[in-house]
N, C-alpha and C positions, 0 to 999 in steps of 0.2 A: 471635488469640483475643479480645483486647480489643475489636476491631472487632465481632466477633460478639455479645459481651455488651452493647456499647454500643447495638447495633441494637434491643435489647429495652426500652430506657428509654423512658418516656412522652414525655420532651422530644424524643427523636430522632424518634419516630413523629409527634408533633405538628408537627414542623418540615418535614415533607415536603409537596410537592404531588403529586397523584395523577393519573396518565394515565387510569385507569378507576376513578374513586372509587365508582361505583355497585356495583362488585363487593364492596366492603367490607360492603355490606348482607347478604351471604351469611354473614358470620362468626357471627351469632347462630343461624343455622340448623344449624350443625355439631353442637352439643350436642343440639339437638332431633332431629337425625337418629339419634343413638345412643339417645335416650330412646324414639323410635318403634320402633327395631329391637328394643330390650329388651321393649317392650310387646307387639309382635307375636310375638316368640319365646316369651314367657311364656304368651300365649294359646293358642298351638299346641302347647305342650309337654305331653306326657302326664304324669299325676299318679298316683302310687302311694301309697295310704294305708298308713302304717306306725305300729304302736303302740309308744310308748316307755314307759319306766318313769316313775313319778310324779315330777314336778319339771320345772323348765325345762331346755331343752337349752343347754348351755354354749356361748357364742359365743367365737370366737378371732379376734384382730385380723388374723391372716394371711389370713383369708377375704377381706378387702378387697383383697388383692393381685391378685385375678382381674380387677379393673377397670383395672389398670395398662396392659395392652395397648390397651384402648379409649381411655384418656386419651392415650397416645402417638400412636395413629392420628388422634385428633381434633386434636392439636397439629400433626401433619404436614399435615392438610387445611387448617387455619387459616393456617399459614405459606404454603401453596401459594396460597391466595386472596390473601394480602397481596402475594405476588410477582406474581401476575397483575394486581393493581391498579396495578402499576408505580410504586412510590415514587420520587420524583425531587426534585432540588434544582436551581434555576435561578439562575444569576448573570447579571444584566443590566447591560450597560454602555451608556451613552448618550453618543454623540459629537455635539456641536452644531456646526453649520457655519453660516456667515453672521454678519453683524454687526448687532446691534440698534442702535436710535437712542437718543440721550440727550435726555431731556425734563426741563425744569425747570418745575414748577408754581408760579406766583406768586399767592398768595391774599391778598386784602384782608381784614383783620380789624378795621377801624375801627368806630366806634360805629354808623355808618349801616348796617352789615351786620345790625343787629338788626331792621330794618324787615321787615314781615310780608306784603309783596305776594307773596313766595315763601314756601311753607310748610315748616316752622314759622316760619323766618325765612331771610333771604338766606344767612347763613353756614352754617346747618345744611343747607340745600338744596344749596349748593355742595359741602359736604363729602361728602354722600351720593353725588352724581353723580361726584365725583372718585374716591371709593372704587370705584364701579362701573367707571370708566374704568381704574383701576389693575388690576382683576381681568382686564381684557382684554389686558394687556400680556404678552408672552412674550419674555424675553431682553433687553428694553430697560432701560436704566438710568434711574431716575427720581429727581429730587431735589425739595425743597420749600423755598420761600421765603415767609415771611409778612411783611406790612407794615401799618403804620398811619401814625403820624407818623415812625416809623423803620422800617427793614427788617432782617430777620435771616434767616440760613440755618438752617432748622429741621432739615433732613435733607440730607446730601450725595448725590450721584449714587450709586445703589446698585440692585442687583437683589434685595435683601432686602425683598420686598414686605410681609412680615409686619411688619417694622419701620416701613415707610412707613404701613401701615394704623394702627399704634399712634400714630404721630406725627399723622396726619390726625385721628384721633378725639380726640386731646388738645387740638386747637385750640379755643379758646373766645374769646368776646368779652372785651376787657380784657387779653388776653395781652400786648399792648404798651402800656405806661403812657402813652406820648406819643401822644395821639390826632391824627388828621389823615389825609391820603391822599398818601403820598410815592411816587407811581408811578415817577418818574425814579430815585429811590434804589433802589427794588425791582428795576427792570430792571438797574441797575448791579451789584447783588449777584448776580443771576442770570447776568449776563454774566461776572462774575468766576469763578463756579463752572463755567461751560461753556467758557470761552475756551481752556483747555488740553486739552479733550477730544479724543481721537484719532478719535472717531466722525465719519463723513462727513456725518451728518445730526444737527443740533443744534436743538432746538425749545424755545421758551419759550411757555408758556400763561399769560396774564395775566388774572385775574378781578378786576374792580373794579366798584363801583357809584357812583362819584363822580367828581369832578374833582380834579386835582392841587392840593393845598393846603399841602403841606409838603415838606421836603427841599431840598437845595441843588443838585440835578442836574436840569436841564430834561428832561422825558420824551422829547421828540423827539430831543434830542442823545443821550440814553441809548439810544434805539432805533437811531439811526444807528451808534453805537459797537458795539452788539450785532451789527448786520448786518455790520459790518466784520470781526468775528470769526467770521462764518459762521452766526450764529443766525437762525432763522426765527421770527417772532413772530406768535402768534395772540392776539387780544384779545377778551375776552368782557365785554360790558356787562351787568351784572345789574340787574334790577328795572325798574319803570315810572317815567316822569316824572310829576310832578304830586303829587296828594294820595294818600298811601298810609297804611295802618293801622300803628300803632306802639303796641302794648300797650293798657293801659286806665288810666283815671284813678282817683282815690281812691274814686269811686262805682261802679267796675266797668264804666263805659261805654267803648266803643272810642275810642281817641285817634288823631288823624291829623296827619301832618306833610307839609310840602312837600319834594320831593326832585327832583334833576336830574342826569342823567348827561352828562358832557362827551363826547358821541358823536363830535364832530369830532376831538378829540385822539386818542381811541381808534382811529378809522379811520386817522389819520395814522401812528400807531405801527405798526399792522399793515402799512400800505403801505410804511413805511420798512424794516420787517423782512421784506419779501417774503412776508408771510403774509396772513391774512384777519381781518376783523372780524365778530363775531357779536353779536346782541342777544338776550338771554334775559329775557323779561318774566314767565315763569311756570315752574313746575317741569318741565312737559312740554317747553317750549322749551329749557330748560337741558340736558335729557337729549339732545335732538336735536342740540344744538351739539356735545356731547362725542362723540356717535355719528359726526358728520361729521368731526371732527378725527381720530377713530380710523380712519376709512376713508382719510383723506388721509395720515396718518402711520403706516402699518402696515409693520413691518420684515419682511423675509424671513428667517426662522429655520428651518433644516432640522435635524431630529434623526434620527440613524441609531442604531438599537438593535441591539446585539449580544447574543444570548442564548446562553449556554453551559449546556446541560442535561445533568446527570449522573444516570444511573440507579443505583438501589440495590436492584433486585429480586434480584440474584444472592445477596446476603447472606441474604435470606429464602428463596430457593430452596435454599441450602445447609442451612438449618434444616429445611426441608420434607423434603429427601432424607435428612438425618441421622435424623430421627424415623421416616421410612418404613423405613429399614434396621433401625432399632432394633425397630420393630414386627414386621418379618419375623423378626428373631431371637427375639423373645419368643414368637412363635407356636409354636415348637418346644420350649418349656420347660414346667415344671410350672405356670406362671401361667395357661396356657390349657388345661391338660389335667387335672391332678390336682384342681384347685380349681374346675373347670367344673361348674356346677350345671344 
């Protein structure tokens, strides 16, 4: 009984999915059907003029009872339509097979990342493309290391991509007080995060725009150590060599500075880590670099979905039959005879 009553609650009806939802559009037509029947019957019914004594004819509330059978029949039809629409609830279970890869993104946040040969600057361009790269991962664990004169692990390996997006968006210039470019230290931190990973594929993506000027660990030694722990290293050199724009002066005129990427060292790091070196001199080039890495390091993750669908049409079919039987019973009572007009 409780189940029957619960089936009438709005929250219960709203929680269903429907096999034939278009049939529910017939529900408003049911009352219109009875209004049409009443109008046609009234039009065809013969009228007899009868004179009454002066004064209004007294109305009795019991006269409204003649509409009860029609209301019961209408409810029966409406519950029948709901049953035909097949209310259902589906429980879906997803089983994931296959193992993702572990990726550590190592991002330079030194002062030179403020240069504007990439728009709006090197750091923001790298962040945007990294976010897009993150959106393409499925089942892979991703971590984040930032570095300038020092290196820090900003996010551990995780599949919580929303957390990673928040961390990426929070990166800003000046995040690390000690300026410089400690590439070797950054690789060491990434290696420390990845070395105990059980994944068969461990990848480090290093983005930098300068040459190693800080830290106590030699970059090539750090790359060799990373490779010994099974890490594959991709290095991305950001920006152009030579004179590049860097903000404006006090008069609002563009300012330019000289910059240079140590491409030789970046190539050596990629070679030592059994990876590849890429050069990105503009925003489009940076996007292409990440697209290539995405194709190179794509994990095979298979998902099997198990759907358990349960029908609830029987409950509304019981309501339909119950009101139908009640209507048949009311047809033989005074409600449809003595009060029929």
